[in-house]
N, C-alpha and C positions, 0 to 999 in steps of 0.2 A: 327551741328555748321557750321557757314559760316561767311564770311566777305563780306558784300554787297559792291559793287563798288559804290563810291560816285560821284554825280555830272555828270552823263552821260545820265540821262533820257531825257535831252533836245536834244539828238542827236539820233532820231529814225532810224531804219534800212530801211527806205523808201528813194527813191531817192528825194522825195520832201522836206524832212526835216520837222521841226516843233516840238513843244513840245507835248509830249504824257503823260498827267497826270496819265493815268491808269497804266503806268509802275512805276511811283513813288508810287502809291497806292499799286501796287503789291509788291514792295520792302518793304513797311510798313507792309503788311500782313505777308510776309515771316519773317521779323525780329521779329515781335510779336510772331509768331509761335515758332521760335527758342527760344526766351526768356521764354515764358510761359511753353513750354515743359521742358526746362532745370530747371526752378525754381520750378515748382509744381509737375512735374511728373517724373523727372530724366530720361527723354527719349529724343530721337532725332526725330525731326519733319520732316525732308526732306527739310527744308529751305535752307540748304547748297547747295542742287542741283539746287534750283531755282536761287540762286545768281550766281552760276557758269554758268548756262544757260544764265542769263541776261548779265553776263560779256561778253560772246562770242557774244551774239546778238548785244550789243551796240558797242563793240570795232570793230567787223568785219564790221558793217555798217559804222562806222566812218572812218576806214582805207580805205575801198573801195571807199567811196564817195570822200575822199581826192584825190585819184588817178584820179577819173573821173572828178574832179573839177580842180586839179592843175597838174595832170600828175605825181605826186610823193607821197611817203608815209611820208617822213621826220621823221624817227624813233627817232632821238634825240629830236626833238620838242615834239613828242608823249611821250617819257619817261620823258621829263622835266615836262610836265603837270601832269603826274601821280605822280612824286615825290612831287610836290607842293601840290597836293590834299591829298595824302595818308600818307605821313611820319610825318607831324606835330602831328596828333592825335596819331599815333603809338608811337612816342617818349614820349609823355606825359603819355600815359597809361603804357608803359613799365617802366618808371621811378616810376610811382605810384605803380606798382606791386612790385617792389623791396622794396619800403617803407612799403607796406602792409605786405610783407613777414617778414621783420625785426620786425615790431610791433606786428603782430598777428599770424603768423604761427610758428610752432615749429621748433627748430634748426635743427631737423633731416631732414626737408624738404628744408632747405636753399640751399644746393648744387644743388639739382635738379631744383629748381626755377631759380637759376642763370644760369645754363646750358641751360634751355629752353628759358629764356629771350634772351640769345645769339642767339639761333637757330631761334627765332621769329624775332629778329632784322635783321638777315642775310637771312631771307626768306628760311629757310630749316626746319622749325618746323615740317612739315608733315613727313619728313624722320626720324627725331628724334623720333616722336611718332610711326612711322611704326616699327622702331627697337625695341622700348619698347613693342609694341603690340605682337611681336613674342618672347619677352624675358619673359618667365614664371615667373621668380623671380621678374620682375618689374610690373607684372599685379596687384598685391595687393596694390600698392602704391596709396596714395591719389591723386586726380586729381590736376594737375598743374593749377595755376591761369592764365596761358597763353596758355593752350593747344588748345583753340579755334583759335589760330593764325595759325593752320595748313592750313585752307582754304585760308587765306591771303597769305601763302607761295605758295600754288598751283597757286593762281591768279598772284602772282609776277612772277612765272616761265612762266605762260601763257603770261603775258605782255611782257616778254623778247623774247619769241619764236614767237609770232604771227606777229609782224611787219617784222621780218626776213623772216618768211615763205611767207607772202604776198608780201614782196619785191622781193623774188625769183620768185614768180608767175608773177609779173610785168615785170621782166627782160626777162622771157621766152615768155610770152604771149603778152605783150604790153598793152598799155592803152585801146585800143578799145575792146579787148577781156578779159579784167581784170575780169569782173563780172562772165562770164561763166567759165573761167579757175579757178578762186577762188572757185567757186561752186564745180568743179570737185575735186580739191585738198582737200578742207575742207571736202567734202563728203567722200573722201578716208580716211582722218584722223578719221572722225566719225566712219566709218565702222571698221577700224583696232583697234581703241581704245576700241570700244564697244565689239568687239569680245574678245580682251585681257581681258577686264573688267569682262566679263561673265566667262571666264576661270579662272582667278586668284581669283575671288570672290569664286568660287566653291572650288578651291584648298587651298587658304589661305586668308580667308575673313578679319581677323584682319589687315594683311599687305595691302590688296587691298583697305581697307577703306581710307588709307592715300596716296596711290600710285598715283603720278601724271599721269602716263600712263593709269591707270584704271579710272581716272576722266576726262581726256582730251576730251573724247567724249561729255561731257556735255556742255562745252563752244563751242565745234565744232557744236553741234546740234543747239545752238543759232546762230552760224555763218551761218549755212545753211539757217535757217529761215530769217535771216537778208537779205540774198541775193535774196529771193523769195517772201517775205511777200507782197511786193507792187503789185504782180501779183495775190494774193489770195483775191478774192472779193466775199465771200459767201453772200447769201441773208440775210436779217435782222433776220428772225426766226432762221437760222443756227447760226448767230453771237450770238444771245441771248442764244442759247443752249450751244455753245462753251464757252462763257464767264462764265455763272453760273456753268456749269458742270466742267469747269477747276478750278474755285475757290473752289468749293465743294471738288473736288478730292484733291486739295492741302491742304485744311484744315484738311481733314480726313486721309491724308497719314500716319501721325505719329500714328494714332489710328489703322488703318487697317494693317500696316506693322511694323515688328520689324526692324526699319531702321538701328539701330546700329549693328545688326548682319546679315543683309541681303544685305545691300548696299555695293558698288555701283551696278555693274552687271545690269542685265535686269530690276530688281525691281526699279531702280532709273529712269526708263522711266516714272513711274507714276507722280512724281512731275514735271519733266522737260516737259513732254508732256502736263501736266495740265497748266503750265506756258505758253507754246506755244499756247494752245487753247485760253487763256485769251488775248494774244497779237494779235492773228488773229482776235478775236472778236473786238478788238480795241475800237473805239468810236461808233461802231454799236450796234445793238440789240434793237433799239428803246428807248422809254422813260424808259422802265424797264430793259435796258441792264446793265451788270455788271459795265460798266464804270461809271454809275451814283454813284455807291458806291466807286469805286476805285479813282474817281476824287474828292471825298469829301475833302474839304480843310483841315480839321484836319488830314486826313489820308495822304494826299500828304505832309503836313508839317512833319508828322512823318517819311515819306519816306526820306525826306531831312536829318533827324537825324539818319537814320538807320545804317549808317556806325559807327558813334560814339556810338550809343546805343549798337550795337553788341560788340564793343571793350570793353565797360565798364561792361556789365551785368554779364559776366562770372567771372572776378576777384572779383566783389562785392559779387556774390553768393558764391564763394569758401570761402571767409573770413567770411561771415555770417554763413555758415555751420560749419566752424571751431570753431567760437566763441560760437555757440549754441550747438555743439555736435550732430547735426542732420544730417541725410542723405538726407532729403527733407525739403523744406521750409513749414512752416505753412501758412495758408491763409493770416494771417495778416503779418507775417514775409516776405512772398513772395511779398506781395504788397509793403512793405517797400523797399525790394531789387529792385523791378522794378521802384519805384518812385525815389529812389536815383540814379539808373542807368540813368533814363531819365534826371534827373537834371544835372548829370555830362556830359551826352551827349549834352545837350543844351549849357552848358558853353563851352565845348570843341568845338562845331560847331561854336559858335559865337566868342569866344575869341581867340581860338587857330587857327582853320582853317580859320576863317574870318580874323584874324590878319595876318596870313601868306599870304593870298590872297591879302590883302591890300598892304603889303610890296612888293609883286611881281609886282603889277601894276606900281610901281615906277621905276622898272628896265627896261631899254631899251631892245627891242626885241632881238638884237644880243647877249646880255649877259644873257638872261633868262636861257638857259641850264646850264651855269656855276653857276648862282645864285641858281637854283633849286638843283643842286648836292651839292653845299656848304650848303644850308639850310638843306637838308636831313642828311648830315653828322653831322651838328651842333645839330639837334634835337635827333638823334639816339646815338651820341657819349657819352652823359652823362651816359646812361644806361650801355653801354659797358665798360666805364672806371670804374664806380662804381662797376659793377659786377666783373670786373677783379681784382680790389683791394680787394674786399670782398672775392672773391674766393682765392686769394693769402693768405689772413689772415686766412681763414679757413684751408688751407693747412698747414700753419705754426703751427697752434694750433694742427692739427692732428700729425705733426711730434713731437711736444713737448709731446703729450700724448703717442706716440709710444715709446719715450725714457724713459718714467717714469717707474721706477722699481715697479713691482706688487708683493707684498708679499703674499704668499698663506694664511697666517693667517689673513690677512686683506680682502682677496677675496676668501673665501672657496668655494663658489658656491654650488654644490651638496653635498660637504662634510658636509655641515650644516645639511643635512638630517640624515646622519649616525652618526654624532657627534653633537647632539643638544647643548652640553655644550659650543660649540664655539659661540653660540648666545650671551652668557653672556659677552663675551669680544669683540664682533664684533664692530669695530669702525664705526662711521658715516662718510663714505667716498663717493666720486663721483662714480657713477655706471661705471662699465667696461663691455664691450666697451662703450664708450660715444655714446649716441643716434645718434649723428651726424655722427659717423663712422660705426654704426652697420651694415648697408647694405653691407659694404665692409669687414665685419668680416667673411671671408670665409676660408675654408680649402684648402690645397694644391690640393686636388682632383678637386676643382672648378678652382683654379688659373692655373692649368696645362692643363685645357681643357678636363679633363676626364668626366665632366658633360656636355652633349651637349644640345643644345637648341631645341625648338619645331620643327624646320624645318629639323633637322638632321635625317638621316635614318641609318647612320653607327655608331656603337659603337666606342668610343675612349678608347681603353684598356690601363690601366695604372697599374704599378707594384710598390710594396714596399716590403722590406724584402729580405732575402737571396735567391739566385737562387736555392740553393741546399736544401731548406727547406724540412723537412719531412711532413709538413702539409701545405696545401694551402686552403685559404678561399677567396671566391669571393663575392664582394658586387655588387648587381644588383638591379635596380629599378628606382623609380622616385626621385624627389628632396627631399622628406621627408624620403627616405632611405639614400640619399646622406648626409644629415646633421649629420648622425652618424659617418661619416668618421674620424674626428679627434680622437674620442675615440677608434674606431675600429683599426685605424692604430697604435696607441700607444700600445694597447693590443697585436696586432700581432707582433710588434717589440720586446716587452718584452719577448714573448715566442718563438721567432725565427721562426714565421710562415711567409709564403709567402702570401701577400695580393694582389689580382687582383681586379680592380674596374672599372666599366663602368655604368653610369646612364644617364637618359634623363629626361628633364623637362616635367612634366605633363603626363608621360608615366608609368603606372603601369606594373610591371612584371607579366603579366596575359595573359591567353589564350583567353579571350573573345574579342569581337570586341570593340575597344575603340572609343569614340566620343569626339569631341571638337567643341565648337561654333556651335553646331547643325549639324555637318557633321562627317562622318567617319574619324577618325584620322589615315589616311593611313601612315603617317610618323612614328607613334608609332607602327603600325602593322609591318612595314618593320624593324624597329629597334628591336622589340621584336623577330622577326624571326631570325635576324642576331645575337642577343644576345644568343639565344639558340644554334645557330651554333658555336659560340665562346665557350660556355660552353661544348658542345660536343667535341670540339677540345681540350680544355684545361683540362677537367676532374678534376676540383678542388675537394677537399675532401668535402667541404660544400659551400653552397650559403647562404649569409646573405641578407635577403630581408624583405619587410613589410608583415605582416600577416593579417593586417586589414586596413581598410580605414575609418578614422574619419572625420566627417563634422558636420555642425550645424544640418543637417537632421538626424544624428545618425551615429553609428559605425557598419560596416558590414565587413564580409569576402566576397570579390568579388568572384562570382562563378568561375572565371577563375584562381584564385589563386591555389586551390587544383589540378586543371587540370595540371598546370605547375609543381607543386610539384611531382605529380605522374610521369610526364615525366622525371624529374630529378631522381626520385627513380629508374626508369628503366635504367638510366645511372650509377647507383651506387653512386649518389651524395646526400649527406645529405642536409637538409634545416634548417636554423636557422631563424625562423620567428619572427621578432621583432614587438611588438605591436605598431601601429601608435600612435604618441603622440597626446594629445588633441589639438584642434584648439582653438583660442581665438576670442572673439567678438571684441577685440581691437588689434591694431598694437603695438607691444611691444615698439619699439624705440620711436614712435610718442607719445604714451600714457605717457611714462616716461618723455619725453621732455616737454609735456604739464603739467605734475604734478610732478615737481622735488622735492617738499617738502613732498608729500604723495603718492608715487607710489604704495605702498602696499594697500592703501585704494581705490585708483581710478582705478588701473590696476590689476584686479583680476577676475577670472571666476571660477565657480565650475567645477570640472572634468566632471560632467554630462552635461555640455554645448554641448559637442560633443562626449563623451564617453558613451558606454553602461554600464549598472550597472555591468554586468559580461563580462569578456573578450570573445568576440564572437568566436575566434579561439579555446580557451580553452573549450568552450561549445561543439564545434564540435568534439574536441579530446575526450572528455568524452563520446560522443555518438559513438565513433569509426568511425567517418567520415573523419578522416585525415589519410594520408598514414603514415607508420611507420617510414619513414625517417625524419619526421618533429619534431623539438624541438622548443618550444615557449619561448620567452624572453619578459618580461614585466617590464620596468623600469619607468612606469608612476609615481610611488610614489617618484622617485628621481627627477622628473621634476615638479611635482605638489604635494608637500608634504601636508599631512593633508586634501586631497580632494580639495585643492584650487590651481589653476594655476595662480601664481603671476608673474608679469613681471620681478621682481628682486628677486633672491634667493642668499643669501650670498654675497651681493654687486655686483653680476654679472647679467647682462641683459640676460634673458633666450631666448626669441625669438626676432628677429629683425623686423619681420612683424607679421602677424596673425598666422603663422603656421611653420616657419622655425627657428630652433635653431641657436644661434650664435655659431661660432666655439669655442669661449672662454668658453662658458658654457659646450659645448659637451666634452671638454677636462677634465672638473671636474667630468665627469661621468665614467672615466677610471676604478676606483676601482669597481664600481657596475657592469659595463659591463664585466670586466674581470672575476669577480666571476660567472656571468651568463654564459659566453662563456666557461669557464673551465668545468662547470657542463654540458653544452649542448654538448660539443665536446669530453669530456673525455680525453682531452690532458694533464690535470694536470699542475703542476708548475715546472716540472723537467727542462724545458729549459728556464724558466723565468730568466731574468737577473736583476730583481729588485723586 
């Protein structure tokens, strides 16, 4: 994903100046790759890297030439031009996204859309997505209709930084040495950012993908080329090879490389160097040179629409996928998405951008910066105001729901499984928690920070229950262990047990080497080692953890689970292995929000979607392959009664996403979990207070 900079191809990075249609054609190819890969393949093409490269190439050339021509940079005039060119289309698209969300997206997605519209309007969407990328619980969320604004945010930050950087170079080096000094400084930025990008991509690729520092080398590479391209004059055969080779590498980048999981890092050199090769080829290469294609009038016309097309294609695609229930577009549906996006882009370019430019021409030059800033505020403000009022209204509705008294007889949840007679008197009431609030329906374990994120390496140990308890149980594992906490805490308090808990997103309590995003999950390794150290220090009576791992590929006992259990056995610690609950093919809150009249019919999977026919850990136990300290607990039937995993049981939403229970439903599992734990621990009911 990327945001192509608009209206700069007429300012090449040569000292001579002049229009270079092959750059406009290159932008057209890049935006087509972005759109086509998104629409039909659900992949990332590398087009973002081309646009970031071109941004640095065009802007650096423009700023340095202004110094050589006028002796100054004039940053306010520079920012004024950018505001006039970029913000009108942004304002229209963001306002349209809010309208689309209200009309066609489920209520459960409204808060996230509003928050991301804010982040996009204020040019920090990349950081919002970086935070979500390392938040395991946010990863399963549906794509935001404005998540493609992340590259616009990086470009906005670049536009703010670059005139200041080159202005500082001008102050130190002076006008006569501006080009040489700029080359040295930008080269240093390129080297430092690329080195950081390679490192952070290897360490934390999801974060690196949106990190400005990890992306800054791409426009810096364009800036370096802008300063030297006029000196590069290869012969015609070399230009021909560079042009066609660069274009081929760019087109094939998304096929050859898993861009979304490998970039930025060194792998992003492929599309950026490919774009550089095309620019170096320029108008050379003879009659068969690549410029003959890139300068083709329909392609250059599309290049003029590339900014608006980029802005429109993603929200149109997201709404199409939502309305059709598909994960990828059909050939005909994708063609319709692309055609509609092109139509909206043409209208936006002609009416919105053209209209803003026409109005700006009537403003006298001294007032242009003020006019540009005022216009930017006027076009962006409606989305911010509407989003703020909408967000306030949603917050008020949330407060009203929180104050509503919930009667257990109306919302039995899992009690409906053990007392089916309740179904005969079950009233038809709104689901609790409301799908709009479901993602925030978390236990104290999460709210107090006892569940740490993907980047953490230290367990956050939390306690509940009396300090002088005769029995202590520890909950350790990943997020799908943590979602049992509300029920486990209640059982522990009823029996006067001490409960200690520490969990980590995406990190199984297992001895094997963990992987995430194609790399060794070193943060999990470190956390697991420290978790074992904590358990050795605390010496609880038992550890409550997952005994299996379920997924659409099947349910298994990870090889590292029994290894950990034997290590605990050597410490004299029992293990209570709870069977992993089935995963869903649907996101609970979103599905219910989409189907409020018939959630039972639309939002249901068979247990076998992710569960084995027989409990895999129980099979190992029957074969004598589990240590004697392990007791197994299986409450699948209380979550998926009758072999079906419904989104709603007893008027309570079971899962808020594809695989995590709501805290509200978990609390209705207290009786079932209590019975299982009393049997597993042998602690009986003597100390129970209820």
